[in-house]
C-alpha positions in Angstrom: -23.4 20.5 27.0 -19.7 20.3 25.9 -18.8 22.7 28.8 -20.3 20.4 31.3 -18.4 17.4 30.0 -15.2 19.3 30.0 -15.8 20.4 33.6 -16.6 16.9 34.6 -13.4 15.5 33.0 -11.4 18.3 34.8 -12.9 17.4 38.1 -12.2 13.7 37.6 -8.6 14.6 36.8 -8.3 16.7 39.9 -9.8 14.0 42.1 -7.4 11.4 40.6 -4.5 13.7 41.4 -5.8 14.3 45.0 -6.1 10.5 45.5 -2.7 9.8 43.9 -4.3 7.6 41.3 -3.5 7.3 37.6 -5.3 10.0 35.7 -7.4 7.9 33.3 -8.6 11.0 31.4 -5.1 11.7 30.2 -4.4 8.0 29.5 -7.6 7.7 27.4 -6.6 10.8 25.5 -3.1 9.5 24.9 -4.5 6.1 23.8 -6.9 7.8 21.4 -4.1 9.8 19.9 -1.9 6.8 19.6 -4.6 4.7 18.1 -5.4 7.5 15.6 -1.7 7.7 14.6 -1.5 3.9 14.2 -4.7 3.9 12.1 -3.4 6.7 9.9 0.0 5.0 9.5 -1.6 1.7 8.5 -4.0 3.5 6.1 -1.0 5.4 4.6 1.0 2.2 4.2 -2.0 0.4 2.5 -2.5 3.3 0.1 1.2 3.3 -0.7 1.2 -0.5 -1.3 -1.8 -0.2 -3.6 -0.3 2.7 -5.5 3.0 0.8 -6.1 1.0 -2.2 -7.2 -0.9 -0.2 -9.7 2.2 1.5 -11.0 3.9 -1.9 -11.5 0.9 -3.2 -13.3 0.6 -0.1 -15.5 4.3 -0.4 -16.4 3.7 -4.0 -17.4 0.7 -3.0 -19.5 2.7 -0.3 -21.3 5.6 -2.7 -21.9 3.3 -5.4 -23.2 1.7 -3.0 -25.6 5.2 -2.1 -26.9 6.0 -5.8 -27.4 2.7 -6.3 -29.2 3.5 -3.4 -31.4 6.9 -5.1 -32.2 5.0 -8.3 -32.9 2.6 -6.6 -35.3 5.5 -4.9 -37.1 6.8 -8.4 -38.0 9.4 -8.9 -35.3 9.5 -12.1 -33.2 9.3 -12.1 -29.5 11.6 -14.0 -27.1 10.2 -16.5 -24.7 10.6 -14.0 -21.9 8.7 -11.3 -23.8 5.7 -13.6 -24.5 5.8 -14.6 -20.8 5.6 -11.0 -19.8 2.5 -10.5 -22.1 0.8 -13.6 -20.6 1.5 -12.5 -17.1 0.2 -9.0 -17.8 -3.0 -10.3 -19.2 -3.5 -12.6 -16.2 -2.7 -9.7 -13.8 -5.2 -7.4 -15.4 -7.9 -10.1 -15.2 -7.0 -10.8 -11.5 -7.2 -7.0 -10.8 -11.0 -7.1 -11.0 -11.7 -9.4 -8.0 -8.8 -7.9 -6.1 -10.1 -4.4 -6.6 -13.6 -5.5 -5.5 -12.2 -6.9 -2.2 -10.1 -3.8 -1.6 -13.0 -1.5 -2.2 -15.5 -3.4 0.0 -15.3 -1.6 3.4 -13.9 -4.3 5.7 -11.9 -4.0 8.9 -8.1 -4.6 8.5 -8.6 -8.2 9.9 -11.5 -8.6 7.4 -9.2 -7.7 4.5 -6.5 -10.1 5.8 -9.1 -12.9 6.1 -10.6 -12.2 2.6 -7.1 -12.2 1.0 -6.0 -15.3 2.8 -9.2 -17.0 1.8 -8.8 -15.8 -1.8 -5.2 -17.1 -1.8 -6.1 -20.4 -0.3 -9.1 -21.1 -2.6 -7.4 -19.6 -5.7 -3.6 -19.8 -5.5 -2.0 -17.1 -7.5 -5.1 -15.0 -7.5 -3.3 -11.8 -6.5 -1.9 -9.8 -9.3 1.9 -10.0 -9.4 2.3 -6.2 -8.9 0.7 -6.6 -5.5 3.1 -9.3 -4.2 5.8 -8.6 -1.7 8.4 -9.8 -4.2 7.5 -7.4 -7.0 7.0 -4.6 -4.5 10.5 -5.2 -3.1 12.1 -5.2 -6.6 10.1 -2.0 -7.4 11.4 -0.3 -4.3 15.0 -1.4 -5.0 14.9 0.0 -8.6 13.2 3.2 -7.4 16.0 3.8 -4.9 18.7 3.1 -7.5 16.9 5.4 -10.0 16.7 8.2 -7.4 20.4 7.8 -6.5 21.3 7.9 -10.2 19.2 11.1 -10.7 20.8 12.7 -7.7 24.4 11.9 -8.8 23.6 13.0 -12.4 22.2 16.3 -11.0 25.3 16.8 -8.8 27.7 16.0 -11.7 26.0 18.4 -14.1 26.0 21.2 -11.5 29.8 20.8 -11.0 30.5 20.9 -14.7 
């Protein structure tokens, strides 16, 4: 059956060429490849965004446990430290509905609609690690750390 379809596509392509028409079989193939590339690029970007958000949240959780350890040891916390702990607890609790929405198989426009509805009905419902602001700061610090590691490696090799 596949051979028949392949022959038919080839005949359509030859006919289009003979009639000086646009070969739709090539255009369709190109569109499918381009669409697949765009879909893969979007999926890869979404996965990277979620990965960064989880890394940010995990870093906040680790730092909060360290601060709680200091508090249990009898040290006092600054206002900024207690704010970090409150934000981390809120982020972890927000992670449950956020994860449910991310896991539910929706189309990309469906996810956009669900998140905008969530944001509109419950402002601030998205964990801070998944906001553009925190992601941007994370990217900036990651680039600085990578440059620092690179320059340290270069300096130690020249010594």
